N, C-alpha and C positions, 0 to 999 in steps of 0.2 A: 784418528789414525788414517792416513791416506793409503789406498791400495793401488797397486799397478795392474794394469790389464796385461795379460800375456801378449807377447809379440806374435803377429800372425805369420804363419809359415808361408814362404813364397809359393809352395806347391798349391796350397789352398786358394791363394789369390789368383793363381794362374800366371803370375809374373815371375820373371827370373829374379834371383836375389841381387844381382848387380846389373846395371844397365850395360847393354852390349854396344860397342862402337858401331857406327853405321858401316855397312859394307862399301868398300870402294868399288865404284862402277865406272867403267870408261866406255866410250862409244864402241859398239860392236861386240861387247862381252855380255855374257849372261850371268845371272846370279848362280851361286852354287846349286848343283842339282840335289834334289831330295834323296834321302837314304831309301833304299829299297831292300827287300829281303830276297835272297836268291833261293834256288830250289831246296837248299839245305836249311833255310831259315836264318842264314847269317846275314846281318845287315851290312849292306855295301853302298857306297856312294857312287853314283853314276859318273863316269869319266866325261870330261868335256875337252875336246870334242868326243862325241860318243863313238864307241867302237861298233863294229858291225854286229848286228844281232840277226841271226838267220833262224827261221823256223824249221826249215828242212833243206836237205841237199837232194838234188835230182840229177845225178850224173848220167851221162850218155856214153855208151860203149860202142865203138865202131867194130863190127863183127864181120867175119869172112862169109858166113852163111846164116842169114837172118832167120830162115825157117828152122834150121837146126837149133839156133840159140833160143828161139821162141819155145820149142819143145822142151829144151833143158830148163828154162826158167819157169815155165808153167807146169809141166808134168812132174818134174823132179824136185825143184826147189819150192814151188807153191805160189808163185806170183800169179796175178790175173791180168789179162790184157785190158787196159784202160782206153787206149786209142791206137789206131792203125793208120799208116800213111802209105798210099799206093801211088805209083806213077806209071802210066801206060800199062796198067793191069798187073804190075809187079810190086810186091811188098818192098818198101824202101825203109820203113821205120816203124817202131813200136814204142808205146809208152806203157810200161808195166807198173802194177800197183801191188804193194804188200802193206797192209795197215795204212798208215798215213804217209808212207814213203813211196817214191816213184823211181823207176829206173828206165832210162831211154836206151833203145838199141837202134842202130842205124846200119844199113848195109854198106859195106866198104865199096867205093866206086873204083878202086884200084888205081887212082890217079898217082899214088905214091909207090906203085909197084905191087905185084902179087906176093912178093916175098917179105913184105913189111911185117916186122914182129910186133905183136900186140901184147899189152898187159904186163910188160916187164916191170917187176917190182911193185905191182899195183894190187892193193886189196881194199875192200870196203868193209867197214865194221858195221854190223847190223844188230842193234839191241832188240831183244824180244822178252816177253813175259812167259813165253811158251816153254814147255819142258824140252830141253836140249836133247836128251836121250831119245825121246819120242820123235823129235824131228829127224835125228840121225837115222832111226829105224825106218821112218817113212821115206827118206831120201834113198836109202839102200834098197828098200822094197820097190821103189819106182825105177830102179836101174842105175841110180847115181852112185858115184864113188866119192868118199870123203877124202880130202887132202890131209886132214888131221882131225883128231878128237873122236868122240867127245872127251873132253878133259877139263880139269879145273886149273885155272891160272890165277895166281895171286893178283889182286887188284882188278881183275876182269870178271872172274866167275866161271861158270860152266860154259864151254864154247866148243864149236866145231868149225871146220873150214871145208869149203867145197869150191872147186874150180870149174868154170864154164868151159865150153869147147875151145875158146880162144885163149884161155889161161887167166882170165880175170878171176880173182879170188874173193869170195864172200866169206867173212868170218862172222858167224852168227853166235851171239852170246847172251847169257842171262846173268845179270849181276847177282852175286850171292849176298 
C-alpha cells in the first residue's frame, strides 16, 4: 500500500503559496515602500512621494520687549535660555529651550510700525508629561496669570493656557 507524504505548508518553506507577478517598474519610479508601524503600533505603508516628517517645531515670535518676554518665559513658564544674540550691546534674539523643544524670540525692529498687532489667533500646543495642576500652581506663584484652565478637554486631556505679554498663547496639556 502506497502512502502519501503530507503537503508542505507554504509558511514552513518560507515561500508564498502562489507566485506573485513581477512588479512593474518604469524609469524613475521606486518599488513600493515597506510597511512601518506608527507610534500606536498600527502598520502603515509609507506614501510615495514621502510626506514631510518633522522631528520638532521651533517657532519664533517677534516681540515688543525682548527683556520682558525673556522674564515671562524663563521665570513664569519655565523655559531656559539656550542661546542669545546681541547686536551693538543690545539683546536682539533668544533661543529658549523646554525639554526637546525650542522657542525663538526676536526683538521687533518696528519696520512695520509700532502699533503692529501680534499673535492674533495664534496658539502653540505644548505636550508634557508633567502634572498640569502643579504647573498651574507654579505659574501663579511666579506671578503669571492663566488664560484658561487647568481643565479637562475630551481628546486632549488635562490642559491650561497662558498668554505672553504680546498675546502669544501657549496651551500646555497632558494626554489622559
